Structure formats: C-alpha cells, structure tokens
C-alpha positions as CSV (number, residue, x, y, z in Angstrom):
1,M,100.1,228.3,242.7
2,W,101.2,231.8,242.6
3,I,103.7,234.2,244.3
4,C,102.7,237.4,246.0
5,E,104.7,240.0,247.7
6,L,104.1,239.8,251.4
7,S,106.0,243.0,252.0
8,E,103.6,245.1,250.0
9,A,100.6,243.3,251.6
10,Q,101.7,244.3,255.1
11,R,102.5,247.9,254.2
12,D,99.3,248.4,252.2
13,Q,97.1,246.0,254.2
14,G,96.0,244.3,251.0
15,F,97.7,242.5,248.1
16,A,97.8,244.8,245.1
17,S,98.0,242.9,241.8
18,N,97.0,243.0,238.2
19,Q,96.2,240.4,235.6
20,A,99.6,240.7,233.8
21,D,101.4,240.1,237.1
22,A,99.2,237.1,237.8
23,Q,100.0,235.6,234.4
24,D,103.7,236.2,234.8
25,Q,103.6,234.5,238.2
26,A,101.6,231.6,236.9
27,A,103.9,231.1,233.9
28,A,107.0,231.2,236.2
29,L,105.5,228.4,238.2
30,D,104.2,226.4,235.2
31,Q,100.7,226.6,236.6
32,A,99.0,228.9,234.1
33,N,95.5,227.4,234.7
34,E,95.3,228.5,238.4
35,P,93.4,231.7,239.0
36,N,95.0,234.6,240.8
37,Q,93.5,235.4,244.2
38,A,96.1,237.9,245.4
39,A,93.5,240.7,245.7
40,A,91.4,238.6,248.0
41,L,94.1,237.5,250.5
42,N,94.0,238.5,254.1
43,P,97.6,239.6,255.1
44,A,97.0,238.6,258.7
45,A,96.0,235.1,257.7
46,V,99.1,234.7,255.6
47,L,101.3,235.9,258.4
48,D,99.6,233.4,260.8
49,Q,100.5,230.6,258.3
50,A,104.1,232.0,257.9
51,A,104.6,232.0,261.7
52,A,103.3,228.4,262.0
53,L,105.6,227.4,259.1
54,E,108.6,229.2,260.7
55,R,108.0,227.2,263.9
56,D,107.7,224.0,262.0
57,C,110.9,224.5,260.1
58,F,113.1,226.2,262.6
59,G,111.8,225.1,266.1
60,S,113.4,227.1,268.9
61,Q,115.3,229.2,266.3
62,A,112.1,230.4,264.7
63,W,111.2,234.1,264.4
64,S,108.0,235.1,266.2
65,R,104.9,236.2,264.3
66,Q,105.6,239.8,265.4
67,A,109.2,239.6,264.1
68,L,107.9,238.3,260.7
69,A,105.3,241.0,260.6
70,D,107.8,243.7,261.4
71,A,110.2,242.4,258.8
72,A,107.5,242.2,256.1
73,R,106.5,245.8,256.8
74,D,110.0,247.2,256.7
75,K,110.7,249.2,253.5
76,N,114.2,247.7,253.3
77,A,112.9,244.2,253.2
78,L,111.3,242.1,250.5
79,Y,109.2,239.0,251.4
80,L,107.5,236.7,249.0
81,A,104.9,234.1,249.7
82,L,104.0,231.1,247.5
83,M,100.3,230.4,247.8
84,E,98.3,227.4,246.8
85,N,94.8,228.1,245.3
86,G,92.4,228.5,248.2
87,L,89.4,227.4,246.1
88,K,90.2,223.7,246.6
89,A,88.1,221.6,248.9
90,G,88.9,222.1,252.6
91,A,91.4,224.9,251.9
92,S,91.3,228.3,253.5
93,P,89.5,230.9,251.3
94,D,92.7,233.0,251.7
95,G,94.8,230.3,250.1
96,V,97.3,228.0,251.7
97,L,100.9,229.1,252.2
98,V,103.3,226.7,250.6
99,G,106.5,228.7,251.4
100,Y,108.0,232.1,251.8
101,C,111.4,233.8,251.7
102,G,112.8,237.2,252.5
103,V,115.7,239.4,251.9
104,W,117.0,242.6,253.7
105,L,118.0,245.2,251.1
106,S,121.0,247.4,251.9
107,F,122.0,249.4,248.9
108,E,123.5,247.0,246.4
109,E,123.6,244.0,248.9
110,G,120.8,241.7,249.8
111,E,120.9,239.4,252.8
112,I,118.7,236.3,252.5
113,M,117.0,236.0,255.9
114,N,114.3,233.3,255.7
115,V,113.5,230.5,253.3
116,A,110.8,228.0,254.4
117,V,108.6,225.5,252.5
118,R,106.0,223.2,254.0
119,K,107.3,219.6,254.4
120,D,104.7,218.2,252.1
121,F,105.9,220.5,249.3
122,R,109.6,220.0,249.7
123,R,111.8,218.5,246.9
124,K,109.4,219.7,244.3
125,G,111.3,222.8,243.2
126,Y,109.2,225.4,245.0
127,A,112.0,226.8,247.2
128,G,114.1,227.3,244.0
129,K,111.3,229.1,242.2
130,L,110.6,231.3,245.2
131,L,114.3,232.2,245.5
132,K,114.7,232.9,241.8
133,E,111.8,235.3,242.0
134,L,113.2,236.9,245.1
135,L,116.6,237.4,243.5
136,A,115.0,238.8,240.3
137,R,112.8,241.3,242.2
138,A,115.7,242.3,244.5
139,S,117.9,242.8,241.5
140,Q,115.3,245.1,240.0
141,R,115.7,247.2,243.2
142,G,119.4,247.6,242.6
143,V,120.8,244.6,244.5
144,S,123.9,243.2,242.8
145,R,125.3,240.9,245.5
146,F,123.5,238.4,247.8
147,I,124.7,236.8,251.0
148,L,123.2,234.2,253.3
149,E,124.1,231.8,256.1
150,V,123.2,228.2,256.1
151,R,123.9,225.4,258.6
152,E,126.9,223.4,257.5
153,G,125.0,220.1,257.8
154,N,121.9,221.3,255.9
155,L,122.9,219.6,252.6
156,P,119.6,220.0,250.8
157,A,119.7,223.8,251.4
158,R,123.3,224.0,250.4
159,R,122.6,222.1,247.1
160,L,119.8,224.5,246.4
161,Y,121.9,227.6,247.0
162,E,124.8,226.2,244.9
163,S,122.3,225.4,242.1
164,L,121.4,229.1,242.1
165,G,125.0,230.2,241.8
166,F,125.9,230.8,245.5
167,Q,129.5,230.1,246.5
168,E,131.1,229.5,249.9
169,A,132.9,232.6,251.1
170,G,133.5,231.8,254.8
171,I,132.4,230.1,257.9
172,R,131.1,231.2,261.3
173,K,132.2,228.7,263.9
174,N,129.4,227.6,266.3
175,F,127.0,230.2,264.9
176,Y,123.9,228.1,265.4
177,S,122.6,226.7,268.7
178,D,120.1,223.9,269.4
179,P,122.1,222.1,268.0
180,K,125.4,223.9,268.0
181,E,126.6,224.0,264.4
182,N,128.8,226.1,262.1
183,A,127.3,228.4,259.5
184,L,128.6,228.6,256.0
185,I,128.5,232.1,254.5
186,L,127.5,231.9,250.8
187,V,127.5,234.8,248.3
188,K,126.3,235.4,244.8
189,G,127.0,238.2,242.5
190,I,124.6,239.3,239.7
C-alpha cells in the first residue's frame, strides 16, 4: 500500500513521484515490500473509485464525482489517496483505492473535508495513517490549526480524531440531515 497526492494528480494529469517518496510512503505504512506505482496511475480511474467510495460511505450526503474532481484540482486543497497494489490478481492495473482524505488550506488553518475508507479495510489503522500523513503535509504548507465536523453519533470517527489530538470546541445543532444529527466541531493545534 502507498499514499499518493490526488491533488497533484488532478492538476498535472499524472502522479509525479520519485523513489525516495515511494520508500517514505511505504515505510510510513509498514509495507516496504510493495512496489510504487504512482507514476502509472490514471487520475480519472482514481476519481471514479473515490466517487464510488464517497457514495458508499455517505449516501445521500456524498459529494459528486465532479465536486471531488474540482476539490482535488483546487490549489487551496490537498487530497491524499491510499492505494493498494494493482498488480494483485483481479485488481485494476491502476491500483485499488483503499481510502482518501482531503483538507482545504486557508492560510494557517486547514479544514478537514473528507475522510473515507472502504468497509473491508476499516478498523485496520488506514484512516489514521492517511490523516497523519495529511496533517504532516498540510503542516509543511504552513497550517498550524485544523478543524473538522463529525456526526455526534459517529463514535469510531470521534475516537480516531481524539487519538490524533483533536478536541471538542463546539456543536452545530441539527447540522446533518438524513438522518438529522448534531455535528461536533473538533480542533487540533500543531
């Protein structure tokens, strides 16, 4: 498994990477024996997978494929994709999207917008690894404070964010619909 920056892929229409980055990504995921395939990925195929995952995770609240593409292309956004090696039997040659996450960058603040992991890969630490990488890369771009909203009843996500140092800062009453639910506002300083 390896992490690639979907934002750059959409702006450049190809994943730019080098061997040192591939080794760093593999080490971060404790998967050093997996080859890097970032240069061979098709950004459109990854976006198709991200849109399908978005629908699977968020149903009627999901962003459209176009909204994801626009966000990934935006110079003020950073989107990461966690890919599974596409060389395995039956897998797409472009690799299989395990999860993705994104942040809007506004000066020193980053707003976490999307975090999604395929059901068959949940509770294995991948969301945490993706988010740690996202926070590190956003911090390198000058972000010193992160904010996000999470459904009050989404206990697994809340535990994940708390494990990464996010703290509750407020509540938005009836923020979510389908079903109607409060949103907790969580923040983290670097």
